[in-house]
Every structure is written in structure tokens, then in C-alpha cells.
C-alpha positions as CSV (number, residue, x, y, z in Angstrom):
1,M,-174.5,-72.0,-19.1
2,S,-176.3,-68.9,-17.6
3,I,-175.4,-66.0,-15.5
4,I,-177.5,-65.6,-12.2
5,T,-177.9,-62.3,-10.8
6,F,-177.7,-61.7,-7.2
7,P,-179.4,-60.4,-5.0
8,S,-181.8,-58.4,-7.3
9,E,-183.6,-60.9,-8.9
10,F,-184.4,-62.7,-5.9
11,G,-184.8,-60.3,-2.8
12,L,-182.9,-63.1,-0.5
13,Q,-183.0,-62.9,3.2
14,V,-179.3,-63.4,4.1
15,M,-178.1,-63.6,7.5
16,G,-174.5,-63.4,6.7
17,Q,-171.9,-63.4,3.9
18,Q,-168.2,-64.5,4.3
19,F,-166.0,-63.0,1.7
20,G,-162.5,-64.5,1.3
21,E,-159.5,-65.2,-1.1
22,Q,-158.3,-68.6,-2.3
23,R,-154.5,-68.6,-3.4
24,F,-152.7,-70.6,-5.5
25,D,-149.0,-70.1,-4.6
26,L,-146.4,-72.9,-5.2
27,S,-143.9,-73.4,-2.2
28,F,-140.3,-74.5,-2.2
29,G,-138.2,-75.5,0.7
30,S,-134.6,-76.6,1.3
31,G,-134.3,-80.1,2.8
32,D,-130.8,-78.4,4.2
33,T,-131.3,-75.0,5.4
34,G,-135.1,-75.1,5.6
35,A,-135.3,-71.6,3.7
36,Q,-138.5,-71.4,1.7
37,Q,-139.5,-69.7,-1.4
38,H,-143.0,-68.7,-2.6
39,R,-144.3,-67.7,-6.0
40,V,-147.8,-67.2,-7.5
41,L,-148.6,-70.5,-9.6
42,A,-152.2,-69.4,-10.9
43,P,-154.4,-66.1,-10.5
44,P,-156.1,-66.0,-7.0
45,R,-160.0,-66.0,-6.7
46,W,-162.6,-64.7,-4.4
47,T,-164.4,-67.1,-2.4
48,C,-167.6,-66.4,-0.9
49,G,-170.2,-68.2,1.6
50,L,-173.9,-67.1,1.9
51,T,-176.1,-68.4,4.8
52,A,-179.8,-67.8,5.0
53,E,-181.7,-66.6,8.1
54,Q,-182.5,-69.9,10.1
55,L,-186.1,-69.6,10.1
56,L,-188.0,-68.5,7.0
57,E,-191.6,-68.0,6.0
58,A,-192.8,-69.6,2.6
59,P,-192.0,-67.0,0.4
60,A,-188.8,-66.3,1.9
61,A,-187.9,-69.9,1.4
62,A,-189.0,-70.3,-2.0
63,A,-186.8,-67.7,-3.0
64,W,-183.9,-69.3,-1.7
65,R,-184.8,-72.6,-3.2
66,R,-185.1,-71.0,-6.3
67,L,-181.8,-69.7,-6.4
68,V,-180.2,-72.6,-5.3
69,L,-181.8,-75.0,-8.0
70,S,-181.5,-72.0,-10.7
71,L,-177.3,-72.5,-10.4
72,Q,-178.0,-76.4,-11.6
73,G,-175.0,-77.6,-9.5
74,R,-171.8,-76.0,-11.0
75,V,-173.4,-75.2,-14.6
76,N,-174.2,-71.8,-13.9
77,Q,-172.6,-68.7,-12.5
78,L,-173.6,-66.4,-9.8
79,A,-172.7,-62.5,-10.0
80,V,-171.7,-61.8,-6.4
81,S,-170.9,-58.5,-4.7
82,D,-169.9,-57.6,-1.5
83,L,-173.5,-56.9,0.4
84,L,-172.3,-54.9,3.1
85,N,-170.0,-52.5,0.9
86,H,-172.1,-52.3,-2.1
87,V,-171.0,-48.5,-2.5
88,P,-168.0,-47.0,-1.9
89,R,-167.2,-45.3,1.5
90,G,-165.4,-42.7,-0.5
91,T,-167.0,-39.6,-1.7
92,A,-166.6,-40.2,-5.7
93,R,-169.6,-40.9,-7.7
94,G,-170.7,-40.6,-11.5
95,N,-169.8,-42.2,-14.6
96,W,-166.1,-43.5,-14.5
97,V,-164.0,-45.0,-17.2
98,A,-160.4,-46.0,-17.6
99,Q,-158.4,-43.0,-18.1
100,S,-155.4,-44.9,-19.6
101,G,-155.0,-48.6,-20.6
102,A,-153.8,-51.0,-17.8
103,L,-152.1,-54.2,-18.9
104,P,-152.6,-57.8,-17.4
105,G,-150.9,-58.3,-14.3
106,A,-151.4,-54.4,-13.4
107,M,-152.4,-53.6,-9.5
108,G,-153.4,-50.2,-10.4
109,M,-154.7,-47.9,-12.8
110,W,-155.9,-44.3,-13.6
111,V,-159.5,-43.7,-13.4
112,A,-161.4,-40.5,-15.1
113,M,-164.2,-39.9,-12.7
114,G,-165.2,-36.8,-14.4
115,G,-164.9,-33.1,-14.0
116,D,-167.7,-32.8,-11.3
117,Q,-165.6,-35.1,-9.1
118,V,-162.5,-33.0,-8.5
119,Y,-160.9,-33.9,-5.1
120,R,-163.7,-36.7,-4.4
121,T,-162.2,-39.6,-2.8
122,L,-162.0,-43.6,-2.8
123,L,-161.0,-45.3,0.2
124,E,-159.1,-48.3,1.1
125,G,-161.9,-51.1,1.3
126,D,-164.0,-49.9,-1.5
127,W,-164.8,-52.2,-4.4
128,I,-164.7,-51.5,-8.1
129,G,-165.6,-53.5,-11.1
130,V,-164.2,-53.7,-14.8
131,G,-165.2,-55.8,-17.6
132,Q,-168.8,-56.0,-15.6
133,D,-170.7,-56.8,-19.1
134,A,-168.5,-59.7,-19.6
135,A,-168.7,-63.4,-19.3
136,G,-165.4,-64.4,-19.2
137,P,-162.0,-63.4,-17.2
138,A,-162.5,-59.8,-18.2
139,R,-165.0,-59.4,-15.6
140,Q,-163.1,-58.6,-12.3
141,L,-163.9,-57.3,-8.8
142,L,-161.3,-55.3,-7.5
143,H,-160.4,-54.4,-3.7
144,V,-159.3,-50.7,-3.6
145,Q,-156.0,-50.9,-1.3
146,A,-155.1,-47.2,-0.6
147,D,-157.1,-44.2,-0.2
148,T,-157.0,-41.7,-3.4
149,A,-158.4,-38.5,-4.6
150,A,-159.4,-37.2,-8.0
151,D,-156.8,-34.3,-8.9
152,G,-157.8,-31.1,-10.6
153,A,-158.9,-32.9,-13.6
154,G,-161.2,-35.6,-12.2
155,N,-158.5,-38.4,-12.5
156,A,-157.3,-40.7,-9.8
157,Y,-155.0,-43.4,-9.5
158,V,-156.5,-46.6,-8.0
159,Q,-154.3,-49.2,-6.4
160,F,-156.1,-52.8,-6.1
161,V,-156.1,-56.5,-5.8
162,Q,-156.2,-59.0,-7.4
163,P,-154.1,-58.4,-10.6
164,L,-155.9,-57.4,-13.8
165,R,-156.3,-60.8,-15.6
166,I,-157.0,-59.2,-19.0
167,A,-156.0,-55.6,-20.3
168,V,-158.4,-52.4,-19.7
169,Q,-158.4,-50.5,-22.6
170,A,-158.7,-46.7,-22.2
171,G,-162.5,-45.6,-22.2
172,A,-163.4,-48.8,-20.8
173,A,-166.3,-48.6,-17.9
174,V,-165.2,-48.8,-14.3
175,V,-168.1,-49.5,-11.9
176,W,-168.4,-48.5,-8.6
177,D,-172.0,-49.4,-7.4
178,R,-172.5,-52.9,-6.6
179,P,-169.5,-54.3,-8.9
180,T,-169.6,-58.5,-9.0
181,C,-167.4,-61.2,-9.8
182,L,-168.8,-64.6,-11.4
183,M,-168.8,-67.5,-9.0
184,R,-169.8,-71.3,-9.1
185,Q,-170.5,-73.3,-6.3
186,T,-167.7,-75.6,-4.7
187,G,-170.0,-78.6,-4.5
188,T,-172.9,-80.3,-6.0
189,A,-175.2,-81.2,-3.4
190,R,-177.3,-78.7,-1.6
191,G,-180.4,-79.3,0.8
192,W,-182.6,-77.7,3.3
193,S,-184.8,-78.6,6.1
194,S,-188.7,-77.9,7.2
195,S,-189.9,-77.6,10.8
196,Q,-193.0,-76.5,12.4
197,G,-193.8,-74.5,9.4
198,F,-190.5,-72.9,8.7
199,Q,-187.9,-73.8,6.3
200,G,-183.8,-73.2,6.6
201,G,-180.8,-74.5,6.4
202,F,-180.1,-72.8,2.9
203,S,-176.4,-71.9,2.5
204,L,-173.8,-71.6,-0.8
205,D,-170.2,-72.4,-1.0
206,L,-168.8,-70.2,-3.8
207,M,-165.3,-69.4,-5.7
208,E,-164.8,-67.1,-8.6
209,S,-165.0,-69.3,-12.0
210,W,-164.9,-67.4,-14.8
211,E,-164.4,-70.3,-17.2
């Protein structure tokens, strides 16, 4: 099993990316009253669809074929980021670390952004990542849920989803530049078409998979 980096290794021409969430909630319903209850059965997973430009010349088509075939069906993982929002809209930059530890299930943590980032911001909709060097469940892509700003010491409390799967230790790196999660294809069959000197029809349907 290998981790394929996207898109820096390939330089792909991408027409669209569809990001989403697959939940695994358990629902109960009363046959007498119609009342319903819902609870989390398993951790949610990010989903992603990638679609190529419709008419690709030979070099661009070759890059897509290489990516599709490199995944070897569901064997290998693709490290996926949000291609549109690859850096925060907020103003905070620098080298970030977890200011204090955070337990599994946490949906927020203190981030030490550095003394030169005082009062700089991280905005809702930005992405951060933890465990970005990991090949298992510790690697997470986290969606910022509320605006925040670093305090006078350069620390900010960041609220996010999804909940942490693995504890984050104090001092662990927090990545803001193209953070990723690991995904696998949801199916095993992929193809493309050729017409009048062009190729097209390349696409990938992916779901987060850290196993």
C-alpha cells in the first residue's frame, strides 16, 4: 500500500472537485408515536469527487491515466486537499503547533501560532490538518467552524469538525498549507474515452479511508 500525493506529483487539469461528508448515524423510530432518535454509529468520513477537463491533449491525459492507474483500484490511498481553499482565508501564517493536548472526540483545541501571529485570524471554512505525516487514523483534515484570532501570546482556540479520532499531543504540528486526508476509490472500475485526437472522461469517486 502506498500514499499518492495529489496534485503536486501530477499537475492535473481538474474541471471540478466535489467535497462532502459521509455519515454513519444510527436511527431509531417509535412505531407508536413516530418519535425518532439518532446517534453516531461510526466516525464520519470525508468524500471527494474529481473530474477532469472534457477534452485533454496527450500530456494532460497521460497525467490522469498515471494517477488513476497508480491508485490500483482500492489498494493505494490518495492524499486529498480542498483544491479551492488550499490556504486559510484568515491572516494567520507561520509554524503552528498544538498549544496543549486534545483528547479523542474533541472538536476544538488550542493552537500556538507563534509570537509574530498576535491577533491574526483563522476564519470559518478554513482547513487545518493534524497528523499529516501519519499513514493511519491520526492524519485528519479538520474544517474550522468559527472565526478565531490569536491572543496576545499568539495562541488561538480553534473549533472544528470532524471530532478527533486520535489524541493530539502538545507540541504536535498543525498544518494550514494544503492539509490533506487519505482517501480510497469507492469503486474498482475506471475508464476514459478517446475522440478526434483528445481523451476525456477521467473521474475519481473517493472516500476517506485511513485503514
